[in-house]
C-alpha angles and dihedrals in degrees: 000000000000117000116243122223124234093253091053091050093054091048092052094047099044132070125260119257094249091054092052091053092053091051092050091050092052091048091052091051092050091047091052093049092048092047090052091052092051092046092050092049100042107030113020103039115078119235112265113247119199115253091230091059091052091051091051091051091049092050092049091050092049092048091051090050092050091048089052092049092049090048090052093047091048091052091048092050090048091050092049091049090050089052091050090051092048094049109041115187116260114247131205134196123216139137113285141165111226088209095061108019112117126227094264092056092047092050091049087055089061101258115143119246094249090054091048089052089053092052093049091047091050090052092046089056090055099266119147137186107230097175135026089246090062088071088070089071093066106120111258094014109150124207090242094055092044093050089052094049100035096086090055099048110113117182113205118236091246090061101038124102113248110261111230093233091050091047091050090048092050091049091049091050090047091052090047091050090049091049092049089048090053090046091050091051089052088054098234118191111273117237112262113251121237111264094208139020109297128182113235125189104241094206096046104040119104125208093269092057093042091054090060089068113093111252095027122102132166096289096049092043090055091048092055094047094044094052090046090057092050093049095043089238137331121276095192139006092247089077089075087078088068090067112094116253094354116137093229095169091060097041102041091079089069095057143068131180123227108227116254093007093126130086123253131213119228103219091200098055106023118106124240091255093050093052095040094056093062110101093226095047111044125181095282093061091039089056090049092053092047092050091047091051091052092049102039108016126232121008113238103187146358090262091073089061090058087071090066115086095224093058106082123178091261092049092049092048091054095043099043096084091051100049131085131176 
C-alpha cells in the first residue's frame, strides 16, 4: 500500500473550499435572523405598563384638573363678591304702591332682584297688599328695609280694606239717598228757596237748609255735607272750590264759617287710620308722622313736620288749622 504524504492527509480530512463557503453563508443568515429577533425584543418594542397603573395616572390627572378648576371658580366668585361689596347699589326713596309698582321702581327702592321676582309672582297669582303692614310679609324683608320704606307705602283705594267708619258713612248716605228717592216719589213739598241773600253757617247747615239756597239741589247739598265730614269742618268758604263740579264762586256768597267750629287731629295720639282719612293728609303723610313719632317721640310744633319730605309748604298751610299737638 502506497504511503500518503501529510498534505494529502489534510486534504482528505478537511472540507472542500466550496463547502466551507456554504457553511459560512448559512451561519451569517442565522446570525442576522437572531440579531433581528433580539433587536425587535429589546430595542423596538415598548416596555409593557400595567393597565391598572395607567388608570391610576389618568385618575390623578383628572383630579388635579378638577381641583384647579374649582380653585379658579372659587377665586372668581370671591372676586365678584368683593366687587359687589365695593360697589353697593344706589337706593332711592319715593312714594309707591306695592300693588302696582313695576320691577324697575322696586329695584330703585333698594330691593334685590330675587325679592322683586317674588313680589311680581305673588301679584301674578292674585295676591294683594291691602295695608302697609302687609309689606312686612314679603320673603326676606328685614325690619331695617321695612322701616325705611314704610313712610312711602301708599295703598290705592282699589286695594285698601274698607274702613268701618267709611263703610258706615257710605251705608248712611245710601240710606239717605234711598229715603230721598222715596220722598221724591211721594212728591213731598220742595223747600222754599231764599228770596234774598242770606248768610248760612257752612259747618252747621244740614241738607234741608242747603237746598233752600238757589243753585243747590239734593246732589250738591250731599256733596257739601259729605266733604265737611271728611275735613272735620270747613275753615273758610274757599274750600268749596275743592268739591268737584261745584260752582264755588257763585255759592260762597251765601256762606260764612264760625271760627274754631271744625275738628282738629292730635298728631301725637291719633291712629294711622284717623290721620290717613283726612283729605289733606293721606296715608303717605300719616305713615311719615307715625315713623317720626317712633324715632323722635312727641311732635311739639308744625315746624318739625317741615323736616319730612312729604310735607311741602302748601301741604303744611292746608293742614295747619286741622292739627294740634
